[in-house]
C-alpha positions in Angstrom: 0.0 -0.1 -0.1 1.1 3.4 -0.8 0.7 6.5 1.6 -1.2 9.4 0.0 0.5 12.8 -0.1 -1.5 14.5 -2.7 -4.4 17.3 -2.2 -7.4 17.0 -3.8 -8.9 19.9 -5.8 -12.7 20.2 -6.4 -14.6 23.0 -8.2 -17.7 23.6 -7.6 -20.6 26.0 -9.0 -23.9 26.9 -8.4 -26.5 26.4 -10.8 -29.3 28.9 -10.5 -32.0 27.2 -12.5 -31.6 23.9 -10.6 -30.9 25.9 -7.3 -28.1 23.5 -6.3 -24.4 23.3 -5.9 -22.6 21.1 -8.3 -19.1 19.6 -8.4 -18.0 20.9 -11.8 -14.4 19.1 -11.7 -12.2 17.5 -9.7 -9.0 15.3 -9.3 -11.0 12.3 -8.5 -12.5 10.4 -11.7 -16.4 9.9 -11.4 -16.9 12.7 -8.7 -20.2 14.1 -10.0 -22.5 15.4 -6.9 -24.7 17.8 -6.1 -26.4 19.7 -3.0 -28.9 22.2 -1.9 -26.2 24.2 -0.2 -22.4 24.7 -0.6 -21.9 23.7 2.9 -23.9 20.3 2.2 -21.8 19.7 -0.8 -18.7 20.0 1.2 -20.1 17.8 3.8 -20.8 15.0 1.3 -17.4 15.1 -0.5 -15.4 13.1 2.1 -17.7 10.1 2.0 -18.3 10.3 -1.7 -14.4 10.5 -2.4 -13.8 7.6 0.1 -16.0 5.5 -1.9 -14.5 6.4 -5.3 -11.1 5.9 -4.0 -11.5 2.7 -1.8 -10.0 0.1 -4.2 -6.9 2.4 -5.0 -4.9 0.9 -2.0 -3.7 4.4 -0.7 -3.8 5.4 2.9 -3.7 8.4 5.0 -5.5 11.7 5.2 -6.1 13.4 2.0 -6.9 17.2 2.2 -9.8 18.3 0.1 -9.8 21.9 -1.2 -13.1 23.2 -2.8 -13.1 26.2 -4.8 -16.6 27.5 -5.5 -17.8 30.1 -8.0 -21.1 31.9 -8.0 -22.0 35.2 -9.7 -24.5 37.9 -9.4 -25.6 41.0 -10.8 -26.1 44.8 -9.8 -28.7 46.8 -11.7 -27.7 50.3 -11.7 -30.3 53.0 -12.5 -30.0 55.2 -15.8 -28.9 58.7 -14.8 -31.4 61.3 -16.3 
């Protein structure tokens, strides 16, 4: 068995039409999850990643960094 020394990077985005946070991309093949809040998405990540990596034979604590993107708008009045 090999000890894991890498960090897992997960990029998350908010889908306003569906009203959920999605894992847009990650270092873990097959990681595709969604949750109603960013906090819920982050809470689900360790368990899902553990399931996806269970057969890799690696051990140790793996840091997970989540980078999130969400946009909004500001509407400014037209000056007369």
